[in-house]
Each structure stands twice: as C-alpha cells, then as structure tokens.
N, C-alpha and C positions, 0 to 999 in steps of 0.2 A: 504493500500500500504506500502511496505517496503521502508522506506526512506534511509536506509543505503547506502551511496554512490550515490544515485540517484540524489539528489538535489545539489550535490557538483560539482560546475563548474570546479574546479581545485583541484588536489591533492596538498599537500604542496610542492612537488617537482617542481610545476609549470606546469606539464604535464596536458593536457586536459583529463578529465574523460570521461566516456562513454557518448554518446550523450544524452542530456537532455535539451530541449529548455527552454527558459525563460517562454513561455506560459505554458508549462507543470509544470515548477517550481511554477508559480503563482497559477495554479489550485490546485496543491498539497498543497501549503502553505495555501491557503484559506480553504481547507478541514481540515487541521490540526488545524487551528484557530477556526473552527466552534464550537468546543467543549467548547470554552471559554464563559464566561458570556457576554451577550450583543451582538448585531449585529455588523458586520463590517461596518465602515463608507465608503462612496464612495471614490474612490481613489483620486479624485480631492480635496475632502474636507480634506483628511489627508495630501496629498503631497503638498497642497497649489497651485495647478496648475490652479487656477482661482482666481479672485479677492475675498478676504475673505469678509465675512459678516461684515458690518460696526460695529466697536467696537470689532471685533475679531482679534487678532494678526495674521499676515500672517505666513504661515508654508510652506516653499519652500525647494525643493531638486533641486539644480540648478547647471548650469555650467557657470563659468565666463571666458569670452574670454581673451586671453593674451594681454600684452602690446607689442607694436612694430610690431609684425607680426600677421596677421590674419591667424590662423591655421585652414583652412576650413576642412581639413581632420579630425582633432580632434573633431570639432563641429559635423561632420557627424557621428563619432563614438558614441558620446553621444546621438545624435538623434536616432541612431539605437537601443540603449539599453533603449530608452523610456524617457530620461530626456528632458523635454519640456521647462523648464524655463531657460532662458539665460540672463546673465548680460553683458551689453556692456558698454564701456567707451569711448565715443566720446569726448575726452578731449583736452585742449588747451596747456598744459604745458609739460615740460620735467620731467622725473622721477629723483629721487635722484642719479641715476647712469648715468644720462646724455643722456638718450634716450627718444624719445617721448612716452607719455602714450598711444596715440592712433595711430593705423595704418593709419589713414586718417588725412588730414590737419585740422588745427584749424577752428572753426566756428565763433569765435569772432575776427574779423580781423582789427578792428579800432574803434575809438570813435563812438559809436552808429551804427557801421557797422557789420552786421552779414551775414555769408554765411553758411546756414544750408544744403547745398548740400552734405557736408562731412557726416553729420548725416544721410542723405538719403542714401548715398552710403553704410554706415555701416549697416543700416537696410536692404538694398537690399542684401548685401552679406550674412547676417544672414539668411534671408528668402530663398535665393537661395539654401543654404546648409542645411537648417532645416525649411522646409515650415510650420511645426506645432509650431514653437517656439513662446513662450510668453516671452516678454522682460521686464527685469528690467533695467532702463536706468540711467547711472551715469551722473551727471552734474558737471562740473568743475567751481568752483567759484574763483579759484586762478587767480592772475594777469597774463594775457598773456604776452609773451616776450616783446611786444612793449610798454606795459602800464607803467612800472617803468622807461623806457628809454625816455619817451616823452620829447621833448625839452621845451614844454610849462609849465612844472612843475619841481620844484627842490626838492619836498618833497615826491615823490612817492617811495614806498617801495615794495619789492617783497614779496607777501603774503606767498609763498611756504616756504621761509626760515625764515621770520620774521613776522609771523602772528600777534603776540602781538603788534608790532609797528604800524601796519596798521589797526587793527581791529576796532579802534574807528574813523577812517577816514570817514567822511560823503561823501566825494568825491568818495572814493572807494566803499563804501556801496551802494550809489545810482546808480553809473554806473554799478556795478555788479548786483544789483537788476534788472536793466533794461535788462541786458543780460539774466539773469535767467528767467525772465518772458517772454521774446521773444522766448527763447528756448522752454519753456513749451507751449506757444501758437502754435508754429510750430508742436511740437510732438503731442499735444492734438488734433490738427486739422487733422493731417495726419495719426496718428497711435493709435486712441483710442481703437481699438479692439485688438491691439497687445501688447501695453505697459500695464503691470500690476503693476508697481511700479517704484519709482524713488529713487536715492540716491544722497545726496548733499556732494560734496567733497571740501575740502580746507585745507590749511596748509601743513606742511611737510608730505610727502608720502600720501597726500589726507586725512589724519586722524585727522585733526584739532590739530596737534601737533605744538606748538609754540617753535621755536628754538632761540628766541631773548634774552633769559636769563634775561628778565625783563628790557631790555634797553629802553630808552625813545624815544619818537618822539613828535612832536608838538601836534598831535591829541591825543596821549595817555596821555600826560601831562594835557591837558585841560579836558579830561574825568576823570582822576584821581582826579583833584581838585574838579570837580563838584560832583563826587561820595562821596568823603570824607565829603563834606559839606551837601549834600542832604540825603545821606543814613546813614552815621555815626553820622551826626549832630556835627561834630568837626570843628575846625578852618581850614581855607584855608591852605593846606600844601605848597602852592606856587610852589613847584617843586617835581619831582620824587626823591625818596631817592637814593643816589649813591650806587654803589655796596658794598662799605665798610659798609653801614648801612643795606642794605637789605639782606646781607649775614651774618650779625653778630648774634651770639648766645651767650648771656651773661651767660648762665647756662650750658656750655659744649655742650651736644647734644641738649639742649632745649633753646628756646628763653624765656626770661623773659617777662611776659605779660605787665609790666610797662616799663622797660628799652628798650625793643625791640618792642614796640607797633607799631611804624611806619612800620617796616618791616613786621609784622604780617598783618597789614591792607593792605599793598601794595600787598602782595602775594595773599591775599583774593580777592582784586580787580582784579588782573591780571587774575585769573581763572574765576571770574565773567564776565570779558570782553569777554573771549572766549565763555563762555556759552551764553552770550547775543548776540553775533554775530551769533551763530548757530540758535538761536530762531528768530533773525531778518530775516534771509534768509528763515527759515522754514515758517514764517508768509507770506513772499513775495510769496513763492511757493504756499501756500494754497489759496492766492488771485486768482490764476489761476486754481489750481487743485480742490479747494473746496472739498477736501477729496475724490475725485473720486476713487483714488487708494492709497495704502500705500506709505508713505514718510519715508525714513530712512537715517541714517548717522553713521559714526564711532564716538565713544566717550566713555569716562568713564574708562580709563585704570589704575585705582588705584592699581590693583594687578600686573601689568606688569612694569609700569614705576618705576624705582628704583633710585639708587644713581645717582645724576646729572640730573635727569629727572622729578621725581614725583612732586617736588616743583615748577618747572619752566615751564612745558609744557602745562599747561592750562586745564587739564582734571578733576579737582576736583570740578567743579560746577555741577556734574552729578545728584545730588539730584533734583535740579531744572529742569534740562534738561530732565531727565528721566520722570518726572511727567507732563511735558507739553503735552497738547492735540494736539500740532502742529506736533509732530513726532510720527510715528507709530511703528518703529522698529529701532534697533541699530545693529551694525556690529563690529566684532573684529576678527582678526586672532586667531587661537589656539595659546596658549602661546609659545614663543620661548625658554622659560626656561626649559621645560621638554617634548620635542616633539620627541626625538630620540626613536628608538626601545627600548621598556621596560619602557618608560616614561608614565606619566599619561595624557598628552595632555590637560592641564588645560586651564581655561578661563582667559582672561585679565580683565574682568569686574565683578562687583557683580551681577551675572546673576539673582539671585532670587529677587533682587530689581526690575529688569525689569519685571519679571513675576508678582511680587506684583503690579506693576503699569499697568499690562495688556498690556505690550509692547512686540512685537516680538523681536527675536534675531537671527542673522545669524552668525554661526561660519564659518569663512573663512578658507578653507583648501588649503594653499599654500605650503604644504610640498614638499620637494625636493625628487622626486622619482629616481629610479635607471636609468631611461632613460633620465633624465635631466642633461645635462652637467653643470659643474660648470660655472656660469656666472660671468665673470670678465669684467667690463666695466670701462673705465677711470682708469684702473690699480687697481681697488678695487673689491673684491668678493662681490656678493650680499649676504645680510643677510640670515642665515638659512642653508647654504649649508654644514656647518660642522656637522649639526644634521640630514642630509638627510638619506634616506633609501638606503642601499647599493646594494640590489638585489630584484628580483621579490617577493620572499617570505616575505622579510621585508616590502616591499611596500604594499603588500596586507594586511599583519597583521597590519601595522601602520594605513592605511586608514580605515580598519574595526574598529579599536579602536576609531577613530574620529567619524565614522558613528554611532557606538553603543552608544557612549556618547551623541551625538546629539539626537538620537532616544529616549533614556531613559530620557533625560532632557526635551523632548518635544519642541525642538527648530529647526530652519531652518539650512541648511548648503549650501554652494556652493563650488564647486571644481574649484579652481582658477588656471588656466594654466598660471601662472604669467609671466614668460619670455619664455614660449613655451616649448614643448617637455616633459612635465610632464606625459602625457598620451599617449605616443607613443606605449606602450605595449598593444596590443589588449586584452590580458588576464586580465590586470589590469582594463581596461574599462569594460570588461564583468563582473568582480567581482563587479564593481560599479553598473552595471545593476542588479545584484542579490540583492545588497543592496537596490536598488530602488524598487524592487518588495516587499521586506520585509517592507520597508517604507510605500508603498501604501496600503498594505493589513493588517496592524496591526489594531486590533480592538480597539474601544474606551475604554479608561480607563486603558490600559496596562501600560501606562507611568505615572500613578498616583504616586506622590512622596511619599517616605517612610522614608526619611532621619530623623534621630534622633539627628544629630549634626548640629548646626548652628554656623556660623562665622559672627560677626558683625564688619565691618570695619568703621573707623571714618575719613572722609575727613578733618573735621575741625582741628583735631589734627596735621595734616601734616604741617599746617601753622606755627606751634610752634616748629618745629624741624629743624635740620641741613640737608638741602637737599643734601649736598655733602658727608654725612657720609655713609659708607657701611652698617651701622646698618639698614638703611631703607630697604635694600634688604632682610635681615633676618626677619624683622617684617612682611612683606607682600609677596613679590615676591617669595622668596625661601621657605616660609612656606607652599606653595602649594605642594611642593614635599612630605613632610610628610603627609599632609592631603590626598593626592591622594593614599597613600599606607597604610593607617591605617586599611583597611579592612571593612570600613563602608562608605556609601554615606554621603555627607555633602552638606549644602546649604550656600551660601554667600549673605548677605544682607548689606545694609548700616545701620549704627546705627540710622539714621534719620527715618528709617521705623519702628523702634521698637514700637511706640505707637499704630500702626495699625496692627501689626503682630499677628497671632495666632501661638504661639510657644508651644502649649499644647503637641505635640508629640515629641518635642525636649528635650532631657535629658541632653545633654552636649552643653554648649554655650561658644565659644571662643571669647575673645575680645583682638585682637593682638595689637591694637594701640590706646586704649582709654586713652589718656594722659590728655585731657582737659575735665573737668566736672564742671557743674554749677547746680543750683537747678533744672532747667528743666530736665537735663539729669539724675540727681539723682532720680527725681520723676518717670521717665521712668523705671529706674532700679528697684526701689522699687515695682512699680505696675506690671511690666511685667516679671521680672526675679528673684526677691528675694522671691521666694515661690515655691511650688510644688516639693521640694526636688531636684531642678535642680543643676547641677554642673557647676559652672562658672570658666573658666580658664582665668586669667589675665596675661598679658605679660609685662615685663620690668619695667614700672613705671606707673601703672594705676592711673589716677586722680592726678598726681603730681602737676598739675596746676588746682586749684579749685577756682572758684569765682574771677578770675583775680589775683590770688596770687600763686606764685611758692613756694611750701613748701613740702619737702620730707615727712613730717608727714601727709600730705593729703592722702598718699597711705594707711596707716593703718586705717585712719578714714573711707575710702571707703570700703576696702576689708577685714579688720580685721586682716591683716598680715603686719608687718613692712617691709619697703623697704629694709632694710639691711640684710635680709636672703640671704643665699648663694646657696640654692638649692631649688628644687621644694618643696613647702610647702602647706599643706592642713589644713583647719580649718572648722569645722562644725559651721554654723551660724544658725540663727533662721529661719528654713524652707528652707534653701539652703546650699550648700557646696561651700566654697571659696578655689580655688587652685591658687597659685601664682608661676609663673616661672620668676626668675630674668633675665634669658637669653631667647632670642627669638629663633625662628626656631626649634620648638620641633620636635623630630624625630618621624617617623611612629610608632616605638615601644612604645614610651612614650604616644603618642596620643591614640594608641590602648588600652593600659592599663587604661588610664583615661576614655576612652569611655566604656570599659567593666565594670569598677567599677561604672560608672554612670548608668548602665543598658542598654546601647546601644547594639543593636544586631550586632555582628561581623560576617560577611559573610565568611571571609577568614583570616587565619593567615599567609599567604604566604609573606606578605610585598610587594605585587605587586598591580598594579591598579585594582580596581573593580568599577563597576557602577551598581546601582540597582534602580528599581522602583517596583510597586506592582506586575507586572507579567513578568518583565524582569531582567536578571542578566547578566552582561558582565564582562569578565576578560581578561587582556592582560599580556603577558609574553615575555621576550626575551630568557629565558633559557629553558622553557618547563619542562615537567615532570608531575608526578601525583599530582593533587591538590584536596583538600577537601573543599567543599562548604556547608555552613549551611544556611538553610532557616528559616525565622521567623515563618512560618506556614507550615503545611504539604501540599505537592503538590501531585496531583493525577498522574501527569506526568511531566517530565522535558525533553524538546526537544532542541537540539542545532540547531539553525536556519541556520547557514552557511553550515553545513554538512548534516542536516536532521536527525542526530542520536538521538534516544531516549536514554538518559543517566540514567534515574531513573524513577521509578514508585512508587507511594504511599510512599513518602520519605520526610523527613525534612532535611536530610543530604545526600550528594552524592559525589562520586569521579569521576574524569575524568582525562584522560591523554592528556596534551596539547603538541603541537608541539613546535619547537624552530626555529623561533619566532611564536607567534600565538595570535589571538584574538578570543574568543568564545562568543557567544550570546545565552543565554538560555531563552526559553519561559517557564514560570512557569504556568502550568494548575492547578488551585487551586481546592481543594476538596470541 
C-alpha cells in the first residue's frame, strides 16, 4: 500500500486529509511493522491498559481529568479515539490558584468522618461518559480546610503550604493515615475491576513540595533532635538552627563542611523528613492494597527545582524513595524550562535512575494549547501559559514531541486537561488518537536504549551549596537545554546508582555537580569510570570538598586539572580522558563537539531536539527546512510514522524536509 498521504490525519495547515479511519491506520501500521524483528506485543501489554504483571512497571497512555470543572465532552473525545485509562482527582483541598482541585465536594469532612459519596459521584460521571474507562485514582493527603483551623489544637499547620513543618507531626500522620486507609477500603471494595492504580498527593501543588523554607515547628524540632542523635550519633542540637545559620555559606557558593556543618545536617534532615513521610503513607496504603495495583507519586525534581527551591523543597531524598519497594511509579510534568515550540521538552527527574530501579514513570502533559484561555485566578496567571502553543499547528507539533519522547524512552504519559479546554480542538484529539495507535502497535524492542552519553547528578552535593544562588540553575536546570540539542540521546542517573550501572556503551559521562567526594565515591569513580577510554566532563568545582575538608587543591587531585583554569581544558589520564569546564551550562555546540571527539554517534547537527532508540528516531523543529539525519547502522527502510512517508531505503544517512513547526517520528527497519 502507498502510505503517502494516506495515514496522515491532518495536513500541517490543519485541514483534514482524505478520509482514512483510525482502524485503517492501525491495520496499515501493523502491516508496516510486521517486517521488523520480533512479534508485536498485545496492545494492552504495550499501552498498559490493564494491571501490569507484578514486578513490571506500568506503561499507560492516559487522560487526566481537569480541576474545577468536569469536562465530560473532552472525556468522550478521548474515549472515542481509544484512550481507556483515566486519572481522576477526588481531592479535598484548594489549588495554589485558589480553586478546588476536585469538581465534587471533599470526602474527609471531620475528625474520623468521611463521606465517600463524592468519590462515587466522580466515578459515576466517568463511567457514564466513558463506560470502558480504567481508572487511576488520586488520593489527597493534604490537610482539609477544617483541620488546621480546629479550635481544639493550637499547633496545627496547613500541609499544602508548609509540608516540612507538619511532616513529623504524629497527630497529622495518624489521622491522615486513617483517612487514606478508609478511602482505599471504600474504593477497593466498590471498584476493584475499574481502578488500576493509585497516586498519593501532598504538599504544594500535590507534588510533595515543601514551601516552609526550613522553618521550625514543635514536631519538627523534636524529630530533628532525635535524628541528629540516633542517625548522626552527634550531640543533642537542642533547637533548629535559625535562618542566619542554615542559610550561611562560609566559602562563597559553598558551605564549609566544618564551619557550616549544622546547616548541612539540617538540610539533609529536612529532605529526609519529606522522603520519610512519603514512605510512611506508601506503607499505610500497601497495608490495604497489598500491591494489588501500582502505587505512585510525584517526587525527585532535582533537575527542575533551581534557585530558591532545590535546597529547600524536600525533593533530594529521591535515592531512597526511588529504591523503595513500596512505590511502583513516579510522576512529573514535562519541564517548564524548555517546553515552548522548538524546545526539547525535558524531564524534571533523573529518569534513568527510575528505570534502573525498575520503576515506572508518567510524564504529565499539561501544556497550554491554542484552545486554552489564559487562566488568571486571584489576579495571578497560572504557570506555563507564557510557553503555550499559539495555534493548531504548534499544538500538534508540540504534543507529538512529548509523545515521541515518551515512546522512545519507554515511559507512560497522561494528557492533563489541567484547568479545562486544552483539548477543545477535535483535530488535536484525533492527532492524539493517531499517537495512541502508534503507541499500541509498536513492536517489542523498538524502544531499546542506545544513548552513549550519561549524566550523573549528585543530590548530596546540593546540601553544601548556596540555595539562593542563580548558579544552581546553570548547573542542572538550564543545562538540559544544551543536552537536548547536542544531536545525540542522553541518559540521566543519580551518582548513587553508579556502583550498579552498566555504562559499557556510554562514551561520554557528564558530572555537572559532583562537589563532594569521599573515599567511597572515589572508589566508584575508579572502578566504574576511570577506564575504557571514557571521556568525563567535570563542571565548576568537582571534588572541592573531599573527606570533610574544603580545599581548592582537591579538584586537581581528583581530575588532574587545577581549579584555576579559565577555559575548557582536557587532559589524557590513565585509561580515560578528563575534561574540565570552569563554567556551567555548556552549550549544545560544545557538548556536540565533546561527544563527537569521544566517539558518540551524532544523529543531527541541526542544534534542534532529537530523541533516539534502537528503531526509533524523532526530531522537533520550530523553523522547519531540510534536515540531514545519520544512523548508527544501515537501515533497510526509514518510514515517518505520522505521515506514513517512506523517506529512505537501504541508507545510513537520509534527508527530509520538515514543516514549520513540526515533529517527525521515524521507524528504522534494520537490515
């Protein structure tokens, strides 16, 4: 069959192409994929539209209902294009913009008093508009409005705004645990055939973000004193350090491990406390669930939280939380840093750490489409509207970018109709339907990773730096801009994963914030990285704090290059290559040159986002034009899946002309 134009739902002008049904598209796609090695998996197994096998991370293509208004028509649109997994949020609290999270009343109505009829109403509405729906259900652990205002207590704190001040409260933990377990008993009794997963929400914007800035409370002070004595084996600190102590950095950007030890310990404890709270409630949930269905939560935003956030908001205990058997998957929105048309749409978390721990991941797509009006509530605009997609063409190109990235990385996604009206354009929903067909019918192994670049982020080092410095943005958050445009795929891990990682295919390893090194870390570096002719790129001041001692000379001892060099400097070591950049946020051009010298395969020199796996290659552009793509091995055929075009045969390099804007997704049929 000639695919040219046939499988294209819409031309880039937004006009409908010739009639070609989703069923026909699926049949044609399956035929095209049949030539690939290995049989296609059943749709439910790939799309995750059933409970995954125990021990297997969930893989979902889902729709998340909006806040405030239940948009039944949008739900019906998604049902029509075959999206069967639906996330609902029958929550108790107000959003950060002052409107309710749920379109139905709260279910936690008083001390030990629950009214789950609102949950039943929510479920009934979903089933009435989407009878085939399988549901992921959110559970709100935040304090309901009445809880901190109760007359019988003067120490109650609002968890939404100040999670760190209440996280150690046994009163809050136990009362919330009671609500959580009653909620689960109700849903597990009434909807076991419908609910296929749960998400635990708490803190600012439901994402376990602590906005208390390290401030004290009676329960946190008691927990801090106990933690210092039992975990650190140090003397009773008596009190929480004041802001003048916990914010002090005696070495400029850095904290001195001796002079500022109290601040370092306190911030480590504050993040541990948030992680401990997540695991406390996950354990409580599993007492009822017994792992019947996957349990997930938002957490681990080391790549997104920057200046004024990363040190204080509690997300740096992710090594422990990611490895816990209590939680099966994690969630994060696509980054707000680089999501406009032409952006790379990067992740907030060290995604490949999650995959290393065999955990699932859901990329939340809350991108502002051209049909979504700018939401201004309580006089303030909702986040993300400045980077929204301005028209239909940009919306489809941008959403295809996010889909292609999720497909290639082997992760879940859900389309979040956050404040409503994101999916009012039926052609956009039909485009999502086409993506769903591709998602369901992709054969096993097509998303096998091929990245030869690894990035290792170090949460421990953040406790030793000035959290208010803009330098933090350049070290991690903004560095993703260059990484996304260097022309080669990359993987991001936590440094703590290093002893267990197989980095044999990685030729370039970037360490953007490894400031704190001890003998344990040095042994990991020696055994895992200082060999195989790998190129290691060190940023700003690697190892400047070594063995509890701040000393600029530590840098040269670790990497063979002194700290005082003023430009990118390279030195060949014994079995590896050391590259030091005294300034962070390397450009895409610099990264591409480093990668090429290290022997990394460069797919494109365009300076635009690309994503690649064994048999998939995607590219995104704002400007369009002819592009050249190079493959690591010869392909018998290259087919663009959104349009159905065959763009090359028996080739290891090919050209294609992209629209403006555009996202293309190529299926690489290997020889």
